[in-house]
N, C-alpha and C positions, 0 to 999 in steps of 0.2 A: 104285622103278624096277624092281626085280626082279619084283615082282608084275605089273607091266604087260608087261614084256618076257619074262616066263617062259612065256607062252602059246605053244603050238606054232605058231600062225598068225602070231606076232609077229616072225618072222624079219626082221631089218633089216640093211641094209648100213651102212658107215661114214658115208656122207653123210646117210642118213636119221637115224642115231643123233645126228650132230652137230646136225641141224636140231631134233630132239626135245629135246636138251639145251639148245639156245638158247631154245626155247619154255618149257621148265621154268624156266630161269634167269629169264626174263622174268616168269613167274608169281610166283616166289618174291621177286623184287626189287621187285615193285609191291605187295606185301602191306603193309597199314598196321601200324605199330608203336605209335605214340602220337600224341596231338594235336600239331599244329604250333604252337599257341598256347593261352593260357588264355582267350581270348575265346569265350564261349558261342555266338556267332553263326558262328564259324569251323568249317566242316565238313571241313577238310583235315587229313590226318594225315601224319606223317613216314614215309617208307618207306626200305628199304635203298638204293634208287636215289638218294635225296637225298644219302646219304653217299658212295656210290660214284661218282656222276656229277655231283654238286652240282645236280641238277634231278630233276624227276619223270620216271621212265622213260616212254618213248613206247610205248604198247601199241597195236598195230594190231588193230582188232577182228577176231576170227576169223570165218571163214565158217562155214557149216553143213556139217558133214561127217558122213556116215552111216558106221556100222561096216562096211558092205559095201565102202567105199572102201579098207579095209585091203588089199584084193586088187587095188587099182588099179596100173597100170603107172607112174603118176606117184609118185615117192618122196615128194615134199613132202606129198601127200595122206595117205600112210601116216603121216608124222610128225605131221600135224594130228590124225588120228584118235587116235594114241597120246597126244598132248598133251591132247586132250579127256578121254581115259580117266584121265590123271593128275589133271586138274582135278576130275573127279567123285570120285575117291578122296580127294583133298585136302580137299574140302568135307565129304565124308561121314566121314572118319576123323580128320583133324587138327583142324579147326575145333571140334568138340565138346569136345576136351580143353582148349581155351582157357577154357572155362566149366565147370570142374570144380565140381560141387556135391556135397560129401560130406553125409552125413545131418546130423543136428543135433549131432554130437559136438563139432565145432570150429566156433564161430561165425564166419561170413563177413560181409563188408561187403555191405550191400544196395545195389542200384543207386540212384542219387540223380539228382535233376533236374540237367541240364546235363552229365551224363556223356557222353563220346563213345563210341559203341558200334559194333561191326561187326554188321550185320544178316545173319544166316545165312540164305541162300535158295538152295536147290539149283537153282532155275530160272534163275539169273543166268548170263549168258554168261561164258566163260572170261576170267579176269583182271579181272573187274568186282567191285570191292569196294564194297558198299553201306554207307556210313557214315551215322550219324544221331546226333542229340542227344536225350537223354531229356527230354521235356517234362512228363511226369506219371508217377507210379508208383502202382500199385494193390496195397497190401499185403493179405495174407490175414488170416484170423482170428487167426493166431499172431503177426502183426506183421511177418512177412517178406514182402518184395516178391515177388510171383508173376508179375505182368504189368506192362508199361510201355508208355507211349505215346511213340513215337519220331518225330521230325521229320527226314526225309531231304531231299535237295535237291529231290526231285520230289513227295513225298507225306507224309502223316501216317499212321503205322501203329500198330496196337496188337499187340504181340507178347509171347508168354511169355518169361520170362527165359532159358529153355533155348535160344532162338533169337537171343540177344543176347550178344555177347562184349565185355566192358569192355576198352577199350584201355589206359587208365591211370586210376588213382585220382585224384580231385581232392583237393586239400589242404584 
């Protein structure tokens, strides 16, 4: 938050800050934690909202806000621009550390068929978490999985493992 609000043009009043924090809490509480069941056909994940509210948080789809609206007289537009900036930084800086791949010094578990993964995509709208199940893996010459085919609710994708975050290991 300091990085977002630290810009000289990001002066916000109390109401804008409250709205921004509500948006950020909504983003954080809808992030997937682990699969909701062991069923390979289930594409749903448990989120912090499930534990806090006993249901999936209701995320209202954000509108399209341009950075120029930071100077708008409408405070809620400023808060939306700042929330979008938070989302961009979250996807760019936090999601990659979920899939830490150290060199070959410590062996790590390969992705396997039926693993529930979060597909990292910087083009997704705010608070949209694209989940999918691994349907096929493509190992490299060294036997380590480099690419995987992932079935999402709307499509079948082939992605490098750097763009996939394993939510929980299967037993």
